[in-house]
C-alpha positions as CSV (number, residue, x, y, z in Angstrom):
1,M,-28.5,-4.3,-13.2
2,T,-25.8,-2.1,-11.9
3,T,-23.7,-3.4,-9.0
4,P,-23.6,-0.9,-6.1
5,A,-20.3,0.6,-5.2
6,M,-18.5,-1.0,-2.3
7,M,-16.8,2.2,-1.4
8,Y,-15.5,5.4,-3.1
9,V,-11.9,6.3,-3.8
10,H,-11.7,10.1,-3.1
11,D,-7.9,10.5,-3.8
12,W,-4.8,8.4,-4.2
13,R,-1.0,8.7,-4.4
14,A,1.6,6.3,-5.7
15,W,5.3,5.8,-6.0
16,Q,7.1,3.5,-8.5
17,P,10.8,4.4,-9.1
18,G,11.8,4.0,-12.8
19,R,8.3,3.8,-14.1
20,R,8.2,5.5,-17.6
21,D,4.7,6.9,-17.3
22,T,5.1,10.3,-15.6
23,S,2.1,12.1,-16.9
24,Q,0.0,11.2,-13.9
25,P,0.4,14.0,-11.2
26,R,-0.5,11.6,-8.4
27,L,2.3,9.3,-9.3
28,S,6.0,9.9,-8.3
29,V,8.8,8.0,-10.1
30,A,11.6,9.7,-7.9
31,E,14.5,7.3,-7.2
32,K,15.0,9.0,-3.7
33,P,11.7,10.3,-2.2
34,A,12.2,13.3,0.0
35,G,10.3,12.1,3.2
36,G,9.9,15.7,4.1
37,H,6.8,15.2,6.1
38,V,8.6,13.5,9.0
39,P,11.3,15.0,11.2
40,A,14.9,14.5,10.0
41,M,15.8,12.2,13.0
42,L,13.1,9.8,12.0
43,R,13.5,10.2,8.2
44,R,17.2,9.0,8.4
45,R,15.9,5.7,9.8
46,L,13.5,5.1,6.8
47,T,14.3,3.4,3.5
48,G,13.1,4.9,0.1
49,I,9.8,3.1,0.3
50,G,9.2,4.4,3.9
51,R,9.9,8.0,2.9
52,A,7.6,7.7,-0.1
53,L,4.8,6.3,2.1
54,C,5.2,9.0,4.7
55,D,4.9,11.7,2.0
56,M,1.9,10.1,0.4
57,L,0.1,9.6,3.7
58,A,0.6,13.1,4.7
59,E,-0.8,14.4,1.4
60,L,-3.9,12.2,1.8
61,D,-4.5,12.9,5.5
62,A,-3.4,16.5,6.0
63,D,-4.8,16.6,9.6
64,A,-3.3,13.2,10.5
65,D,-6.7,12.2,11.8
66,C,-7.7,9.1,9.7
67,P,-7.4,5.4,10.6
68,L,-4.6,3.8,8.6
69,L,-4.6,0.3,7.1
70,Y,-1.2,-0.8,5.8
71,A,-0.5,-4.0,3.9
72,S,2.8,-5.5,2.6
73,R,3.3,-9.2,1.7
74,H,7.1,-9.2,2.2
75,G,7.9,-6.1,4.2
76,D,11.6,-5.0,4.4
77,G,13.3,-8.1,3.3
78,E,16.7,-6.6,3.0
79,R,16.7,-5.3,6.6
80,T,15.6,-8.7,7.9
81,L,18.3,-10.4,5.8
82,E,21.0,-8.1,7.2
83,M,19.9,-9.0,10.7
84,L,20.1,-12.7,10.0
85,N,23.6,-12.3,8.5
86,T,24.6,-10.4,11.8
87,L,23.2,-13.3,13.8
88,A,25.2,-15.8,11.7
89,E,28.3,-13.9,12.4
90,E,27.5,-13.9,16.2
91,A,27.6,-10.0,16.2
92,P,25.2,-8.0,18.3
93,L,22.0,-6.8,16.7
94,S,21.3,-3.0,16.4
95,P,18.1,-2.2,18.4
96,A,17.1,0.5,16.0
97,R,17.5,-1.9,13.1
98,F,15.4,-4.5,14.8
99,G,12.7,-2.0,15.7
100,L,12.5,-1.0,12.0
101,S,12.2,-4.6,10.8
102,V,8.8,-5.3,12.3
103,H,5.8,-5.3,9.9
104,N,4.2,-2.1,11.3
105,A,7.5,-0.1,11.4
106,I,6.7,2.4,8.6
107,P,3.2,3.2,10.0
108,G,4.7,3.5,13.4
109,V,7.4,6.0,12.3
110,Y,4.7,7.9,10.3
111,S,2.4,8.1,13.4
112,I,5.2,9.4,15.6
113,G,6.3,11.9,13.0
114,R,2.9,13.2,12.2
115,G,1.2,12.9,15.6
116,N,-1.4,10.5,14.3
117,R,-3.0,8.7,17.3
118,R,-5.8,7.0,15.4
119,T,-6.1,3.3,14.8
120,Q,-3.4,1.7,12.6
121,Q,-3.3,-1.8,11.3
122,A,-0.6,-3.8,9.5
123,I,-1.5,-6.7,7.3
124,A,0.2,-9.6,5.5
125,A,-2.1,-11.9,3.7
126,S,0.1,-14.4,1.5
127,G,-0.5,-12.4,-1.6
128,D,-4.2,-11.3,-1.0
129,E,-3.2,-8.0,0.7
130,F,-5.4,-5.8,-1.5
131,A,-8.5,-7.9,-0.9
132,A,-7.7,-7.9,2.8
133,L,-7.3,-4.1,2.9
134,L,-10.8,-3.8,1.3
135,V,-12.4,-6.1,3.7
136,E,-10.9,-4.2,6.7
137,A,-11.8,-0.9,5.3
138,Q,-15.4,-2.1,4.9
139,G,-15.5,-2.9,8.6
140,Y,-14.2,0.6,9.6
141,L,-16.6,2.4,7.3
142,A,-19.5,0.2,8.5
143,Q,-18.7,1.2,12.1
144,G,-19.1,4.9,11.2
145,E,-15.6,6.1,10.2
146,P,-16.1,8.7,7.6
147,T,-12.7,8.2,5.9
148,V,-10.0,5.5,5.9
149,I,-6.5,5.6,4.5
150,L,-5.3,2.4,2.7
151,A,-1.5,1.9,2.0
152,F,-0.2,-1.1,0.0
153,A,3.6,-1.4,-0.5
154,D,6.2,-4.0,-1.4
155,Q,9.9,-4.1,-2.3
156,A,11.9,-6.2,-4.7
157,I,12.8,-9.5,-3.0
158,P,16.4,-9.8,-1.9
159,A,18.6,-11.5,-4.7
160,R,19.1,-14.8,-2.9
161,F,15.4,-15.4,-2.5
162,A,14.1,-13.9,-5.7
163,A,14.2,-17.2,-7.6
164,H,11.5,-18.5,-5.3
165,F,8.9,-15.9,-6.3
166,T,6.9,-15.8,-9.5
167,P,6.2,-13.2,-10.9
168,P,9.0,-11.0,-9.7
169,V,8.1,-8.4,-7.1
170,E,8.4,-4.8,-8.1
171,T,9.2,-2.0,-5.7
172,A,6.2,0.2,-5.5
173,A,3.8,1.8,-3.0
174,V,0.2,3.1,-3.3
175,A,-2.2,4.9,-0.8
176,L,-5.9,5.5,-1.2
177,R,-8.3,7.7,0.7
178,V,-11.6,5.9,0.8
179,S,-15.1,6.6,2.0
180,S,-18.6,5.2,1.8
181,T,-19.8,8.6,0.7
182,P,-20.0,9.4,-3.1
183,A,-18.7,12.6,-4.5
184,H,-18.6,14.1,-8.0
185,D,-14.8,13.8,-8.2
186,A,-14.5,10.3,-6.6
187,W,-14.2,6.9,-8.2
188,A,-16.8,4.2,-7.4
189,L,-15.0,1.0,-6.3
190,T,-17.3,-1.7,-7.7
191,P,-17.0,-5.5,-7.3
192,R,-18.2,-8.4,-9.4
193,P,-17.7,-12.2,-9.0
194,L,-15.0,-13.8,-11.1
195,T,-16.2,-16.5,-13.4
196,S,-14.6,-19.4,-15.2
197,D,-14.3,-17.2,-18.4
198,D,-12.0,-14.8,-16.6
199,T,-8.3,-15.0,-17.5
200,A,-6.2,-16.4,-14.6
201,E,-4.0,-13.7,-13.1
202,D,-1.5,-13.6,-10.2
203,S,-2.5,-11.9,-7.0
204,P,-2.2,-8.1,-7.4
205,Q,0.9,-6.3,-6.4
206,P,1.2,-2.5,-5.7
207,S,2.5,-2.0,-9.3
208,D,-0.7,-3.7,-10.6
209,L,-2.8,-1.4,-8.5
210,I,-0.9,1.6,-9.9
211,D,-1.6,0.4,-13.4
212,W,-5.3,0.1,-12.5
213,L,-5.5,3.6,-11.0
214,C,-3.7,5.0,-14.0
215,G,-6.2,3.5,-16.4
216,A,-3.9,1.0,-17.9
217,R,-6.2,-1.9,-16.9
218,D,-9.9,-2.0,-16.6
219,E,-10.2,-4.4,-13.6
220,L,-8.1,-5.7,-10.9
221,H,-8.6,-9.4,-10.1
222,C,-8.5,-10.9,-6.5
223,H,-8.8,-14.7,-6.5
224,R,-9.6,-14.8,-2.8
225,P,-12.4,-14.1,-2.4
226,R,-12.8,-14.4,-6.3
227,Q,-13.6,-10.8,-7.0
228,A,-12.9,-8.4,-9.7
229,W,-12.7,-4.7,-9.0
230,S,-13.4,-1.8,-11.3
231,L,-13.1,2.0,-10.8
232,V,-15.8,4.2,-12.3
233,R,-15.8,8.0,-11.9
234,A,-18.9,8.8,-9.9
235,E,-21.6,10.8,-11.5
């Protein structure tokens, strides 16, 4: 019996600097993303991952009219660490730097730069960000939204904290345009329950999602709520 698709991935974009596989046209490996889809004054305030996300989101939502769900486990750790060092030195904090350290900073800059006034949501889920994104997307689609944009991004952990995280976190970002409507050029996102026979895996990072989208792995495992996800080209 075929499991029905949970939703359909109509398009995607990804960014992973230094990745060797450059044959996928939806994947950028540029060390310094352009960020050309937001005004220069805003672009100067973004790090590389922020610029990459703004470019990807603009390509997936040309009219800037879709709800955006953004997830990151760690956010911009370097910026937060810089502020903590500033406080330790009893120096004044930069309001602009503080404003860009909050978890929804990148979606906020994107929405200002692109004029997107639709719903935006920023999620952190202790490693279960991808599963949380899918659950939230299901809710929006069930309420009648025709299309939802999902963004999942993380940066390498600052050096002084890296030893506390296993496996290491790779800098990468990925964005999906999803819908509950099938199409001949879409991928069906299909779940199945994990069983005791499935190999134990760490919670998926954005780099794992990129491997999955590029066909380097058949499934993506989420241990809460114990689901495995597969992508199949819709007929």
